[in-house]
C-alpha positions in Angstrom: 0.0 -0.2 0.0 2.8 2.2 0.8 4.5 1.8 -2.7 1.3 2.3 -4.4 0.4 5.6 -2.9 3.7 7.4 -3.2 3.1 6.6 -7.3 0.3 9.3 -6.8 2.7 11.9 -4.8 3.9 14.7 -7.2 7.6 14.5 -7.5 10.0 17.0 -5.2 10.9 19.6 -6.9 14.7 21.2 -5.9 14.8 24.1 -5.0 16.6 26.8 -6.9 19.3 29.2 -5.7 17.4 32.8 -5.6 19.3 35.9 -6.0 16.6 38.0 -4.5 18.2 39.9 -1.7 15.6 39.4 1.2 17.4 41.2 3.7 17.5 44.4 1.6 13.9 44.2 1.1 12.9 44.2 4.4 10.9 46.9 6.1 12.9 49.1 7.9 10.8 49.0 10.7 11.7 45.2 10.9 15.1 45.9 10.7 15.2 48.8 13.6 13.8 45.9 15.6 15.7 43.7 15.0 19.2 45.8 15.8 17.4 46.9 18.8 17.8 43.0 20.4 21.0 42.5 19.4 24.6 43.9 21.2 25.9 47.8 20.0 29.0 46.0 18.5 26.6 43.1 16.9 24.5 45.8 15.8 26.6 48.2 14.1 28.6 44.9 12.6 25.2 44.7 10.8 26.2 47.8 8.4 28.5 44.8 6.5 24.9 43.0 5.4 23.7 45.5 2.3 23.4 49.1 1.7 20.3 49.4 3.1 21.6 48.3 6.4 24.8 50.3 6.8 23.5 52.9 8.5 19.9 51.5 10.2 21.8 50.7 13.9 22.6 54.8 14.3 17.9 54.7 14.3 17.5 51.6 16.3 15.4 52.4 19.2 17.3 50.5 21.8 20.8 49.8 22.1 22.1 47.3 24.5 25.7 46.2 25.7 27.1 43.5 27.8 30.5 43.2 29.6 32.7 40.7 30.0 33.7 40.8 33.7 35.1 43.0 36.0 37.3 45.3 33.5 36.4 47.0 30.3 38.4 47.6 27.5 39.5 50.8 25.4 38.1 49.5 22.5 34.3 48.5 24.4 34.6 52.1 25.5 34.8 53.2 22.1 32.2 51.2 20.7 29.4 52.5 22.9 30.9 56.3 23.0 30.6 56.2 18.9 27.5 54.2 18.7 25.5 57.1 21.3 27.4 59.9 19.3 26.3 59.0 15.8 22.8 57.7 16.9 20.1 59.9 15.6 18.2 59.5 18.3 15.3 59.2 20.2 17.0 56.4 22.4 13.8 54.3 23.6 16.1 51.6 25.7 19.9 51.8 27.0 21.1 48.7 28.5 24.7 49.0 30.4 25.3 45.0 31.6 28.4 44.5 33.9 30.2 47.8 33.3 33.1 47.9 35.4 36.4 49.5 35.1 39.1 50.4 32.8 42.1 47.9 33.3 44.0 51.1 34.9 41.4 51.2 37.2 39.8 54.5 36.0 36.4 55.0 35.7 34.6 53.9 32.7 32.0 57.0 31.5 29.3 55.9 32.5 27.9 59.1 33.7 28.4 60.2 30.0 26.6 57.8 27.9 23.9 58.5 30.6 23.8 61.8 30.0 23.4 61.2 26.2 20.6 59.2 26.7 18.5 61.2 28.5 19.9 64.1 25.7 18.1 61.9 23.4 14.6 61.4 25.6 15.6 57.9 27.0 12.5 56.1 28.1 13.8 52.4 29.3 17.4 52.5 30.8 18.8 49.8 32.5 21.5 50.2 34.4 24.7 47.5 36.1 27.4 49.3 37.9 27.6 46.8 40.2 31.0 45.3 38.8 32.9 48.2 39.6 34.1 49.2 43.2 33.6 52.3 42.5 30.6 54.5 43.5 28.9 56.3 40.6 27.6 59.7 41.2 25.0 59.4 38.9 24.2 62.8 36.6 21.7 65.1 37.8 19.7 65.1 34.9 18.6 62.0 35.2 16.8 62.2 38.0 14.8 65.6 36.5 14.4 63.6 33.1 11.2 63.8 32.2 10.6 61.2 29.3 12.0 58.0 31.5 9.3 55.3 32.4 11.1 52.5 33.5 14.5 52.7 35.6 16.9 49.4 36.8 19.5 50.3 38.5 21.7 47.4 40.1 24.9 49.1 42.1 26.0 49.0 45.9 25.1 53.1 46.2 21.9 55.1 45.2 22.7 58.9 46.0 19.2 61.1 44.1 20.3 64.3 44.2 18.2 67.6 46.3 16.0 67.4 43.3 14.3 65.1 41.8 10.8 64.6 40.1 10.1 61.8 37.5 6.8 62.5 36.1 6.8 60.0 33.9 8.2 56.9 35.9 6.3 54.4 36.1 8.7 51.2 37.6 11.7 51.2 39.7 13.8 48.5 40.5 16.9 49.3 42.5 19.3 45.9 43.5 22.3 45.4 45.9 22.2 49.1 46.7 23.0 49.3 50.5 22.5 52.8 52.0 19.0 52.6 50.6 17.4 54.9 53.9 13.8 55.3 54.6 14.3 59.5 53.4 15.3 58.0 50.0 12.4 56.0 49.7 9.9 58.5 50.9 11.8 61.2 47.8 11.3 58.4 45.6 7.3 57.8 46.2 6.4 61.3 46.5 8.8 62.7 43.5 7.2 60.2 41.1 3.4 60.6 40.7 3.2 58.2 38.4 4.7 55.5 40.1 2.8 51.5 39.6 5.5 49.6 40.3 8.9 49.0 43.0 11.2 46.8 43.0 13.7 46.9 46.2 16.0 43.7 45.9 18.5 42.5 48.2 18.8 46.8 49.4 19.6 47.5 53.0 19.8 50.8 55.3 15.7 51.3 55.1 13.1 50.4 57.4 10.1 51.7 56.2 7.9 52.0 53.4 5.1 54.1 54.3 2.9 56.3 52.1 0.4 58.5 53.4 -0.5 60.6 50.2 -4.4 59.3 48.8 -3.0 60.2 45.3 -0.4 57.6 44.8 -0.2 55.5 42.3 1.7 53.0 44.0 0.1 49.7 43.2 3.0 47.0 43.2 5.5 46.2 45.9 8.4 43.8 45.5 11.0 43.7 48.8 13.9 40.9 48.4 16.3 40.0 50.8 19.3 37.5 50.8 21.8 36.5 54.0 24.8 38.3 52.7 22.5 41.7 53.2 20.9 41.0 57.0 24.0 41.5 58.6 22.8 45.0 59.4 20.5 43.3 62.2 23.4 43.1 64.3 22.3 40.9 67.4 18.7 42.6 67.9 15.8 42.7 65.5 14.8 44.9 63.8 11.2 45.9 62.3 10.5 46.3 58.6 6.8 48.5 58.4 5.1 48.7 55.4 2.1 51.6 54.9 1.3 51.8 51.3 -3.1 52.0 51.6 -2.7 51.7 47.1 -0.7 48.9 46.6 -2.7 46.0 45.6 0.3 43.3 45.1 2.9 43.1 47.8 5.3 40.4 47.6 8.2 39.8 50.6 10.5 36.9 50.2 14.6 36.0 50.7 16.5 35.2 53.7 15.6 38.0 56.7 17.2 36.9 59.3 15.7 38.9 62.3 14.1 41.5 60.6 10.4 41.3 61.6 7.2 42.4 59.1 4.4 44.8 60.5 1.6 45.5 57.9 -0.3 48.7 58.8 -2.5 50.3 55.9 -2.7 47.6 53.2 -6.3 48.5 52.8 -6.8 48.1 48.7 -4.3 44.8 48.8 -5.6 42.2 46.7 -3.1 40.2 46.5 0.1 39.0 48.1 2.7 36.7 48.8 5.1 35.5 52.0 7.7 33.8 49.9 10.5 34.9 53.5 12.7 33.0 56.1 13.8 34.0 59.7 16.7 32.5 61.6 14.4 33.3 65.1 12.0 29.5 64.4 15.1 27.3 63.8 16.7 27.8 67.2 15.5 26.6 70.8 14.0 29.8 71.9 11.0 30.2 73.0 10.4 33.9 73.3 11.2 34.1 70.0 9.6 31.5 68.7 6.7 33.3 70.1 7.4 36.5 68.3 7.7 34.8 65.1 4.5 33.3 65.3 2.7 36.4 66.6 4.4 38.0 63.6 2.7 35.4 61.2 -1.0 35.8 63.0 -0.9 39.4 62.6 0.4 39.7 58.7 -2.1 36.9 58.1 -4.6 39.0 60.3 -4.2 42.0 58.0 -4.5 40.2 54.3 -7.6 38.3 55.5 -9.6 40.2 52.9 -7.4 39.7 49.6 -8.3 37.1 46.9 -5.1 35.2 46.7 -2.3 34.5 49.0 0.6 32.8 48.7 3.0 31.2 51.3 6.4 29.6 51.5 7.7 26.7 53.4 9.0 28.8 56.5 5.4 30.9 56.7 3.2 27.6 56.2 4.8 25.9 59.1 4.5 28.6 61.2 1.1 29.7 59.7 0.3 26.3 61.3 1.2 26.5 64.6 -0.8 29.9 64.6 -3.4 27.7 63.6 -3.3 25.0 66.3 -2.4 27.3 68.8 -5.6 29.0 67.9 -7.8 26.2 68.0 
């Protein structure tokens, strides 16, 4: 049967090589989109593909560069400098990953690059300078950039200037920042009238997030800890107070050490995720165990109105102990 059916199938035709330049015939919008997904060094090389691609990268809405380690080569700096200088703008997004110092120990011109992006109406900035031992003072103009909508900073320090006004900023992510004080968080929130999402990932230095304004647009709050950044707690316990009546989503995760969490006004909360753990519950000390149980009790009580509640293993174990105590 297989042999007889095969006689009725049309013969396969050999594909003839085409002389059509399909790359050059791509729409300009598609070319610039492709280039926006490539690293700057690769995007520049595409000018060898065809005449149409020769200067296409200078109109790419996004520029991406990733370093290879703790040091940047002089050639890498030249590539970024030329890419920003020759870009026709606007630059919708700029991503600079793993930016370290030059081999001689001097700083890379990150501020020059950021300033250039601000001048070209940047909307999304992703900046990772955590590989560099030197701290960067971000340019003052960045804190007054009226086009910035998303900003992600991975750095050991974050020093907003005295004047901050991010009128378009909707999402802010800070990671590995060690000097994030309560005043800085308050300044960020009050100076960003349309801020919707705030992510504080492995940051330290703050003990409260309090928003009293009814006009706040903040909806999503994410806080994460890890073992390396809880040594600030020292021998005594510290309290993390969260009072943001506008948030609808809250996530707390990671290893909190001896830091306790207290929720005050979270009346608009619709979903919450508690996936953290603490050192106190693992130790044979009844007083501290009781404190952990009491904390979980109040967390559950203050989130009893949420539609979706997610608990990690540690929180589930403590919550089960709380339920047993109140049966």
